C-alpha positions, 0 to 999 in steps of 0.5 A: 499499499503506498502512502496515497492509497486510502483504506476503509476500516469499520471500527466500533467505539462505545458500541457504535460503528465508525467507518475510518477512511485513511492512509494508515494500515487497517490494524493501526486504525483498529488499534487506535480505535480500540484505545479510544474505546478503552479510554471512553469506557474508563472515563464513563465508568467514573462519570456515568451521567456524561452524555456522548458529547461530553464523554467525547470531549473529556476523552479528547482532553485526557488524550491530548493531556497524555500527548502533551506530557509524552511530548514534553518527556520526549523533548527532555529525553532528546535534550539529554541525548544531545547534551551527552553527544556534545561532550 
Protein backbone atom coordinates (compact mmCIF):
# COMPACT_ATOMS: atom_id res chain seq x y z
CA UNK A 1 0.00 0.00 0.00
CA UNK A 2 1.45 3.36 -0.98
CA UNK A 3 1.08 6.48 1.14
CA UNK A 4 -1.66 7.83 -1.15
CA UNK A 5 -3.78 4.66 -1.10
CA UNK A 6 -6.75 5.01 1.21
CA UNK A 7 -8.35 2.17 3.07
CA UNK A 8 -11.75 1.91 4.69
CA UNK A 9 -11.93 0.32 8.13
CA UNK A 10 -15.09 -0.05 10.19
CA UNK A 11 -14.48 0.02 13.94
CA UNK A 12 -16.74 0.07 16.96
CA UNK A 13 -16.43 2.74 19.66
CA UNK A 14 -18.93 2.82 22.51
CA UNK A 15 -21.01 0.18 20.72
CA UNK A 16 -21.40 2.37 17.65
CA UNK A 17 -19.82 1.61 14.26
CA UNK A 18 -17.55 4.19 12.62
CA UNK A 19 -15.97 3.90 9.19
CA UNK A 20 -12.50 5.40 9.12
CA UNK A 21 -10.98 6.26 5.75
CA UNK A 22 -7.28 7.00 5.65
CA UNK A 23 -3.80 5.96 4.65
CA UNK A 24 -2.86 4.12 7.85
CA UNK A 25 -2.72 0.34 7.92
CA UNK A 26 -6.05 -1.23 8.99
CA UNK A 27 -4.49 -2.86 12.07
CA UNK A 28 -3.20 0.55 13.20
CA UNK A 29 -6.65 2.09 12.79
CA UNK A 30 -8.18 -0.76 14.79
CA UNK A 31 -5.58 -0.32 17.55
CA UNK A 32 -6.24 3.42 17.77
CA UNK A 33 -10.01 2.88 17.82
CA UNK A 34 -9.62 0.25 20.54
CA UNK A 35 -7.57 2.67 22.67
CA UNK A 36 -10.18 5.40 22.19
CA UNK A 37 -12.92 2.97 23.16
CA UNK A 38 -10.98 1.88 26.27
CA UNK A 39 -10.40 5.49 27.36
CA UNK A 40 -14.05 6.38 26.81
CA UNK A 41 -15.18 3.37 28.85
CA UNK A 42 -12.74 4.27 31.63
CA UNK A 43 -14.05 7.84 31.80
CA UNK A 44 -17.68 6.67 31.52
CA UNK A 45 -17.20 4.20 34.38
CA UNK A 46 -16.12 7.09 36.61
CA UNK A 47 -18.78 9.55 35.30
CA UNK A 48 -21.84 7.61 34.19
CA UNK A 49 -24.02 10.72 33.96
CA UNK A 50 -22.06 12.05 30.96
CA UNK A 51 -23.76 12.11 27.59
CA UNK A 52 -21.88 11.01 24.48
CA UNK A 53 -20.72 14.53 23.54
CA UNK A 54 -19.41 15.26 27.03
CA UNK A 55 -17.73 11.87 27.12
CA UNK A 56 -16.08 12.52 23.75
CA UNK A 57 -14.78 15.93 24.84
CA UNK A 58 -13.40 14.59 28.13
CA UNK A 59 -11.74 11.74 26.24
CA UNK A 60 -10.16 14.20 23.80
CA UNK A 61 -8.94 16.43 26.66
CA UNK A 62 -7.48 13.46 28.55
CA UNK A 63 -5.83 12.10 25.43
CA UNK A 64 -4.34 15.49 24.49
CA UNK A 65 -3.06 15.89 28.05
CA UNK A 66 -1.33 12.49 27.81
CA UNK A 67 0.09 13.46 24.40
CA UNK A 68 1.47 16.77 25.70
CA UNK A 69 3.13 15.04 28.65
CA UNK A 70 4.74 12.50 26.33
CA UNK A 71 5.86 15.25 23.97
CA UNK A 72 7.51 17.15 26.85
CA UNK A 73 9.14 13.95 28.09
CA UNK A 74 10.42 13.21 24.58
CA UNK A 75 11.86 16.73 24.25
CA UNK A 76 13.57 16.36 27.62
CA UNK A 77 15.05 12.98 26.69
CA UNK A 78 16.19 14.35 23.33
CA UNK A 79 17.85 17.26 25.14
CA UNK A 80 19.65 14.84 27.46
CA UNK A 81 20.89 12.78 24.52
CA UNK A 82 22.11 15.89 22.71
CA UNK A 83 24.00 17.09 25.82
CA UNK A 84 25.71 13.71 26.13
CA UNK A 85 26.68 13.76 22.45
CA UNK A 86 28.13 17.27 22.79
CA UNK A 87 30.49 16.19 25.60
